[in-house]
Structures are given as C-alpha cells and as structure tokens.
KOLPATOR-467957 format. One record per residue (C-alpha): residue in three letters; x negated, y, z. Coordinates in Angstrom, 1 decimal. Layout:
ALA|X|Y|Z $
...
END
This chain:
UNK|0.0|0.0|0.0 $
UNK|-1.4|3.4|-1.0 $
UNK|-1.1|6.0|1.7 $
UNK|-2.0|9.6|1.0 $
UNK|-2.5|12.3|3.6 $
UNK|-1.2|15.7|2.9 $
UNK|-3.9|18.4|2.9 $
UNK|-1.3|21.0|3.9 $
UNK|-0.4|20.4|7.6 $
UNK|2.3|23.1|7.5 $
UNK|4.3|21.3|4.7 $
UNK|6.1|19.1|7.3 $
UNK|7.0|22.1|9.4 $
UNK|8.4|24.1|6.4 $
UNK|10.3|21.0|5.3 $
UNK|12.0|20.7|8.7 $
UNK|12.7|24.4|8.8 $
UNK|14.4|24.3|5.4 $
UNK|16.5|21.3|6.3 $
UNK|17.6|23.0|9.5 $
UNK|18.5|26.2|7.6 $
UNK|20.4|24.2|5.0 $
UNK|22.3|22.3|7.7 $
UNK|23.0|25.5|9.6 $
UNK|24.4|27.3|6.5 $
UNK|26.7|24.3|5.8 $
UNK|28.0|24.3|9.4 $
UNK|28.4|28.1|9.3 $
UNK|30.3|28.1|6.0 $
UNK|32.4|25.0|6.6 $
UNK|35.5|26.7|8.0 $
UNK|35.6|29.1|5.0 $
UNK|35.2|26.2|2.6 $
UNK|38.1|24.3|4.2 $
UNK|40.3|27.4|4.0 $
UNK|39.5|27.8|0.3 $
UNK|40.3|24.1|-0.4 $
UNK|43.6|24.3|1.5 $
UNK|44.6|27.5|-0.3 $
UNK|43.8|25.8|-3.6 $
UNK|45.9|22.8|-2.7 $
UNK|48.8|25.0|-1.7 $
UNK|48.6|27.0|-4.9 $
UNK|48.4|23.8|-7.0 $
UNK|51.5|22.4|-5.3 $
UNK|53.4|25.6|-5.9 $
UNK|52.4|25.7|-9.5 $
UNK|53.4|22.1|-10.1 $
UNK|56.7|22.6|-8.4 $
UNK|57.3|25.7|-10.5 $
UNK|56.6|23.9|-13.8 $
UNK|58.8|21.0|-12.7 $
UNK|61.7|23.4|-12.2 $
UNK|61.1|24.9|-15.6 $
UNK|61.0|21.5|-17.3 $
UNK|64.2|20.4|-15.5 $
UNK|65.9|23.7|-16.6 $
UNK|66.6|24.9|-13.1 $
UNK|66.6|28.5|-12.0 $
UNK|63.2|29.8|-10.8 $
END
C-alpha cells in the first residue's frame, strides 16, 4: 500500500474548517429552505386545483 504524507500540515486544518463552515451554513439556511419548499408545494397544489376546475368547466 502506497502512503504519501502531505507536505502541507495546515491542509487538514483548512479542510476541517471548510467542512464545519459548510455544515453551519446548511444548518443556518435549513428553515428558509423548508419554508420555500412548503410554499412551492402549496402553490403547485393551488395551480393544479385551478386547472382541474377549468377543465371540468366549473366556475373559478
């Protein structure tokens, strides 16, 4: 098995920092993402209901 040692000792530190920052940004933005998704589902449901009423010939 070939093992190479990194010449840059700070690479591991910066990798961990970037992973922590990425995870933190996902956690911070998660409530906003779920709100957008639920709004999108509600809009889609309303649109489908609207078109079904139009197809059936009902009043809108």
